[in-house]
N, C-alpha and C positions, 0 to 999 in steps of 0.2 A: 303293339300292346300285348300284354301277356296276363294270364290268369294265375301265374305262378306266384308263390310267396317269396318276397325279397326283404332284406334289411332296408331300413329307411334310407341309408346312405346310397346304396345302389339304386333304389327306386327314384330317389330325388335327383340323382345325377342324370338319369335318363330323361326324367320329366322336365328338367330345367335346361339341359345342355345337349341331350341326344338329338337325333334327327327330328325336326319339327318341334324341338324343345321350346319351352315357354320363353326363354331369353334369346334364343338364336334364330328364331324365325325371321327371315329377311323382310317380310311384310308386316311384322308385328309393330305395335306402337312404342315398344321399349318400356322401361320401368315407369316413365312418367305417365303412361296411359293407365296405370294400375294403382300407384300409390304416390303420395306426395312426400318428397324428401326435402331436406334443407336446401338443396341445390335449386329445386323448383319453387320453393317458398319465397326466396328473395335473392336478388343479385348481391345483397350484403354478404351472403355466405361465400360466394366466389371472390369478392373483394377482400374478405378476411384471409382466404387462402393465398391470394396474391400478396398480401402483407406479410404472411407467414413465410412465403418464398423469399421475400425481401430480407427478412430476419436471417434465414438460412444463408442467403448470399452474403450478408455481412459477416456471419460467423465463419464462413469458408474463405473470407478474404477476397471476395468478388472475382471468382474464377472466370476465365475467358468464355467458358461454356457452362451453363447451369441447366440441369435436368428438372423438369416438372413431369412427374409420372402419375397418372390417374388410373388406379387399379380398380376394375369393375366400373368402366367409364360410361356404361349405358349408351347414349347416343352422342356423347362428347359434349354435353351441356356445360359441365363444370369447367373443363379445360378451355372451351371457347370463351366463356365469361371471364375466367381468370386471366387469360391472355389479353382480353380487352381492357382489364382493369390495371395492367402493369404500366409502370412509367416506361417511356421510350427507351431510355438507356438500358434498363434491366431487360426489357422485352427483347431487345436485339441480341442478347446473349443467351436467351432461354431456348432450350430444345424441348418440345412438348411431345409426350408419348401417351397415347390412350391404350390401355390394356383391356381387351374385351374379347369374348369368344363370338359374339355376333358380328356379322359383316359390317364393313365400314359404311356408315350412312352417306348418302349422296349429299353434296353441297357442304360437307364439313370443311372448316378452315384448312387450307393446304398445308399450313405449318405443322399440323398435328399428324404425327406418325401413328399408324394403327397397327397394334401388335397383339399376338395371342399371349405372349408372356412378357414380363417386365424385362427391360434392357439390362444387361449386366455391365458392371464397371463404370457406372455413372455417378456423378456427385450432384446433390441437390435435394429436392423434396419428393418423397413418394407418399401419395395421399390415397387412402382407400376408404371411400365413403359408402357405407352400407354394402360392403363387399363380403366380409367374413360371414355374415348371417346367411349368405347364400352359398357358402361352401358346404356341401351336404355332409351330414353326420348321421351316425347310427343313434337309435333311441333304446334305452334300457328301461325296464319296468320290473318291480318286485312281484314275484308270484305269491301263492298262498302260504308258502313256507318262508317267505322273506328273501328268496334268492333273486338276484338281479339277472334278468334274462333279456336277450335281444328282442325288440319288437319287430315282428315281420308284418309286411303290408302287402296288399293285392293292388296292383297299379290301376286296374280298371275301375275300382270302386272305392278304394281307401279303406276297406275292411282290414282289421288287425288281428294278429294272434301272437302268442309268446313263442319264441324259439329256444335256442340253446342258451345255457348260462353264459354270461359275459366272462371272457377269459383273456389271458395273455396281456399285451400292452394296453388294450381297452380296459381290462380290469384294474390294471395298475393306475391308469389315468383317473378312473372313478375313485379309487381309494385315496388318491392324492387331492383331487380337485372337486369331486362331487360325490362324497361317500354316501352310500345307501346302507344303513345299519343292517346287519344280517338278520336281526329280529324285527325288521321294519314291517309295517302293515302292508297288505297287498295294494298294488296300484300306484305306489310311488314311482315317479319317472325322472329320468335324467337324460340330457343329450350329451353324447360322448364326444367332447370337443377336440379330441387328439388331431383329426385331420386339419382343423383350423390352426392349431398351434403350429403344425408343420407348414401349412400354407403361408402363414405370416412370417415364420422364420425364414423360409425360402425367398419371400419377397424382400424382406429386410437385407438378406444376404446379397441382393443384387446391387445395393448401394455401396460404393467405396467410401463415401463420406456424405454427411448431411443429416436428415431427419426423415423418419418414417412415421406416418400417422394413420391409425385406423380409427374410424368413427362408426359406432354401432350402438343399438340398444344392448345393454350388457348387464351382468350381475357378477357378484363376487362370492368367494367361498363361504363366507359367513352368512350369506342370505340367498342361497340358491332357491329357486321356485320349486316347491315339493312335487308338482305335477308337470314340470317341464313348461316349455313355451312354444312347442311346435304349432305352426298356424299356416293357413293359406290366405292369399289375397288375390282379388281379381276386380278390375274396374273400380278401385277405390273402396271396396268392401272386404271385410274379413269373411272368409268362407271356410268350409271344412277342407282340411288338407287332403286332396286326392292327387296322387302323383301320376296323373295321366296327361300332363302337359297343358292343362287348361287353366292353371293358376300358379302363382308364385308359392314356393314351399320355403319357409324361413323359420328360424328360431333364434332367440337371443344368444349372445355370445359371452362365454366365460373369458372376458378379456384379461383377467388376472392370470389365467393359465397361459395365455398367449405371450404375455409380457416377458421380455428378456431383461437381463440386468441393466439398471440405469433408467428404465422406463418410468413414465409418470402417467397415472390415470386421474382424470378429472372430468367433471360434468361439462357438457357443451356450453352451458351458460357462462361458466368461468373461463373456458378456453376462448370463447368469442369476446368476453369482456377484456381479456388481455390483448386482444387484437383490435380493440377499439369499437366493438359492436355493442351499443348500449340502447336501452329503451327509454332513455331520458327524454322527456318532452322539451321542445325548444322554448326558449323564453317568449312570453306573450308580446314583449316589446318588438320582437322581430316581425310579428304580424303587421305592425304599423309601418316599420321602416322598409321592410321587403316582403310583402305578402306572398310572392311566388316562392321565395326561399323558405318562408314559414311553412307553406303547404308541403314543399318537398321534405323538409326536416320532420314534419309531423307524420308524413307517410312513412319515412325511413324509421321513425321510432316505433311505428305499428309493426313494421316488418321485423325489426329487431326483437320486439316483444314476442312474436311468434317463434323466432329462432331460439329464444332463451326461456321459453315458458316452462314452468314446472308442470308435470303431467303431460307434457307434449314434446316438442323437439329439443327443448333445453335439457331433457333427461337423457339424451344420448351421452355415451361416454367416449372421451377422446383418449386413446392410447398413443402417447408421444414417445417414440423410440429414438434416441440419438445414435448416430452411427459415425465412427465405431463405438460400440457399447462396451463397458467394462466387463472384464472376465469375472465370472462368479467367484466369490471368495470361498476357498475350500476350508472345511473344518480342520482344526489342528488335531492330530491324534492325541488321545488321552494317555496319561501315564508318563 
């Protein structure tokens, strides 16, 4: 621990992934011990990922080997459930990779390869559920003169102060994706998402062909939150973000900045609906003809409702990136 002042990106990197960091402690409970994700809410989510992998398989012409890459795999819950949901013919051709900085958990399915970085040169589906929000970023805040400055933080207690003006590539990113007006009132904040853009582009580049999907709470340029979204979570509760390793440090993702040409952004409720996850109640007649099936269907509808709820998990954004993606169109020279 240090009492020195650091930018939020450096401080969060140490708090989350440094020695004894929040996410890498071998004796820690993992993400599921601190917050509820779609993966933990219902097996329907993993089933939808399995169906999406099937769609990718069809699009690729059913290759002999198909990759399923889970970036930010936690303790391998999503991969384990998705593998179990696959049809035998497809499952036999799937090679599963968990990408995570934490040590491999004991008892994990032997089919899952545990890696620190995504494998290169594979074809299939790369899926990153709530990964980008934990890629650390710096925070900017406007001072009394309206100048955007880096926010510095003290790791031991989370106290903040303003540092140097934002400059270089970070300033260019802000100007393009999260502009803070030069005459802005003091205290406006922005999370500088450039490291997330780079991390996502690097992950996508590991695929030779297929689909890359990032799922996160996000926002777009037309409606950025004026005071940012930096937060801490511990044991299922939001807490003050103190980068001492005691809590998750997270912020919502500017997914429109991450998107490469050809990408699609859509809410989770729509993405899951396309994959057959709906909250429609089963017909009452089923309760008479097959009561057990009716109870199962009713339970599934309740789980689907949680995954697709407005104001909850349904508000997650899916960034779907086909690979290879089209090259950006260059503007024609005038004159």
